C-alpha positions in Angstrom: 7.1 5.0 -30.9 4.9 8.8 -31.2 2.3 9.5 -28.6 0.1 12.6 -28.6 -0.7 13.8 -25.2 -4.2 15.9 -24.2 -3.9 18.2 -21.3 -7.4 19.3 -20.4 -8.3 21.0 -17.1 -11.8 22.1 -15.4 -14.4 21.6 -12.6 -13.4 18.8 -10.6 -16.8 17.7 -9.8 -17.6 16.9 -13.6 -14.4 15.2 -14.5 -16.0 11.9 -13.6 -18.4 12.2 -16.3 -15.6 13.0 -18.6 -14.1 9.5 -17.6 -16.9 7.8 -18.4 -17.4 8.7 -21.8 -13.4 8.4 -22.3 -13.2 5.0 -21.1 -16.0 3.9 -23.1 -16.7 6.3 -26.5 -13.3 7.5 -26.7 -11.3 4.2 -26.2 -13.3 2.5 -28.7 -12.5 5.5 -31.4 -8.8 5.1 -30.5 -9.0 1.2 -31.4 -10.3 1.7 -34.5 -7.6 4.1 -36.2 -5.0 2.4 -38.0 -1.2 2.3 -35.8 -2.9 2.8 -32.5 -0.7 1.2 -30.0 -2.8 1.9 -26.6 -3.3 4.8 -24.3 -3.0 5.6 -20.8 -5.4 8.4 -18.6 -4.4 10.2 -15.7 -6.2 12.6 -13.5 -5.7 15.2 -10.6 -9.0 15.0 -8.9 -8.5 18.1 -6.6 -7.3 20.7 -9.3 -9.5 19.0 -12.1 -6.7 18.0 -14.6 -7.1 15.2 -17.1 -3.8 13.9 -19.0 -4.6 11.5 -21.6 -1.7 9.9 -23.6 -2.0 8.1 -26.9 0.7 5.7 -28.4 1.3 5.2 -32.5 3.3 3.0 -34.2 4.4 5.7 -36.6 4.1 9.6 -37.1 2.0 9.1 -40.3 -0.4 7.2 -38.1 -0.9 9.6 -35.1 -0.7 12.6 -38.0 -4.0 10.4 -39.6 -6.1 10.0 -36.6 -5.8 13.6 -35.5 -8.4 15.0 -37.8 -10.7 12.5 -36.6 -9.7 12.9 -33.2 -9.7 16.9 -33.1 -13.4 16.8 -34.3 -14.5 14.4 -31.8 -12.5 15.5 -28.8 -14.9 18.4 -28.0 -17.8 16.3 -27.6 -15.9 13.8 -25.5 -14.6 16.2 -23.0 -17.8 17.8 -22.3 -19.2 19.3 -20.0 -15.7 18.8 -18.3 -13.0 20.6 -20.2 -12.3 24.3 -19.7 -9.3 24.1 -21.6 -7.9 21.8 -23.7 -4.0 21.7 -25.0 -2.6 18.9 -27.1 1.0 17.8 -28.1 3.0 15.6 -30.2 5.9 13.7 -29.0 8.5 11.0 -30.3 9.1 8.6 -27.6 13.2 8.9 -27.1 13.2 6.5 -23.8 10.8 3.9 -22.7 11.5 1.4 -20.0 8.9 -1.1 -18.2 9.4 -3.1 -15.1 7.0 -6.1 -14.3 5.2 -4.3 -11.8 1.3 -3.5 -11.7 0.3 0.7 -12.5 -3.2 0.7 -12.5 -4.2 2.4 -9.1 -1.0 3.9 -9.0 0.2 7.2 -9.6 2.2 9.2 -12.3 4.7 12.1 -12.1 5.4 14.4 -14.8 8.4 17.0 -15.6 7.9 19.0 -18.5 11.2 20.5 -19.8 12.9 23.0 -21.9 16.0 23.0 -23.9 17.8 24.0 -26.7 16.6 21.8 -29.7 20.7 21.2 -30.7 20.9 19.7 -27.2 18.2 16.9 -28.3 20.5 14.3 -28.8 22.2 15.2 -25.4 19.5 15.1 -23.2 18.2 11.7 -24.6 21.6 10.0 -23.9 21.8 11.4 -20.6 18.5 10.4 -19.5 19.3 6.9 -21.0 22.7 6.5 -19.2 22.6 8.3 -16.2 19.1 8.9 -14.9 17.3 5.5 -15.7 19.6 3.4 -14.1 19.4 5.7 -10.9 15.4 5.5 -11.2 15.5 1.9 -11.6 16.6 1.9 -8.1 13.7 3.8 -6.9 11.3 1.4 -4.4 8.0 1.1 -6.5 9.0 2.4 -10.2 6.8 0.6 -12.8 7.5 2.8 -15.5 9.9 5.6 -16.7 9.5 7.1 -20.3 11.1 10.2 -22.1 9.0 12.1 -24.8 10.9 14.9 -27.1 9.8 17.5 -29.4 12.9 18.0 -31.1 12.0 21.0 -33.4 10.4 23.3 -30.7 12.7 21.6 -27.8 10.0 20.4 -25.2 10.1 17.5 -23.6 8.3 15.3 -21.2 9.9 12.5 -18.2 7.1 10.1 -17.3 7.5 8.0 -14.1 5.1 5.3 -13.2 4.9 4.0 -9.2 2.7 1.3 -8.2 1.2 3.7 -5.3 1.0 7.0 -3.9 2.7 5.8 -1.1 5.9 4.8 -2.9 5.4 7.6 -5.2 5.3 10.1 -2.1 8.8 8.6 -0.9 10.6 9.0 -4.1 10.3 12.5 -4.3 13.5 13.6 -3.0 15.4 10.6 -4.8 14.1 11.6 -8.1 14.9 15.3 -6.9 18.3 14.6 -6.9 18.6 12.4 -10.3 16.4 15.5 -11.9 19.3 18.0 -10.4 21.8 16.2 -12.1 20.3 15.6 -15.4 19.2 18.9 -16.0 22.7 20.4 -14.9 24.0 17.9 -17.7 22.0 17.8 -20.7 21.2 21.8 -20.1 17.3 21.2 -19.9 15.2 23.4 -17.8 12.0 21.6 -15.7 8.9 24.2 -16.2 6.5 22.4 -14.4 6.3 19.2 -12.0 2.7 17.8 -11.7 1.7 14.1 -10.4 -1.7 12.3 -11.4 -3.4 9.2 -10.5 -3.4 6.6 -12.9 -7.0 5.2 -14.1 -6.3 3.7 -17.2 -2.7 2.5 -19.3 -2.9 -0.4 -21.7 -0.4 -3.2 -20.9 1.3 -3.1 -24.0 2.2 0.3 -23.6 2.1 1.5 -20.0 
């Protein structure tokens, strides 16, 4: 599987207007694209941040959708977005537990690494991080996205509610410390979002 992330920042007071358009026009536009396999929408209302993740069955499907979405995205995000960053990743690890996610919360860790260590990172996350994450109360989803060429990645963990997200911070910090040391990875950003939408067949 492949994913495209769109990270937009803007005036928090205008965020809801962008969400309404994304959940109607944006959703319909994605559904029309061949190879589309679902999406998630996540927000930080206090700071005015919006993260969307769309899932694609192949790199070709992802690339083919880029041109259409590139043309339509500005209108979908106006007037909220002051800045928009689009990135592409391959799904290295995805693990879903049978727990609800809508109304929950997402934690994102952005990673940088030597591209030669991409396999090491994927193997370490799967063998070392995932078993420990499964023991953390409230975990519903865990994923690792990699851009092997640029040496960048994202770890996303979704929790069933904000209480368990907050309670997991110490445990997940210990897991990150262990994995980053073993896999030669640097965490360059750590963020938390509300889950607004998550298609059941992907997230």
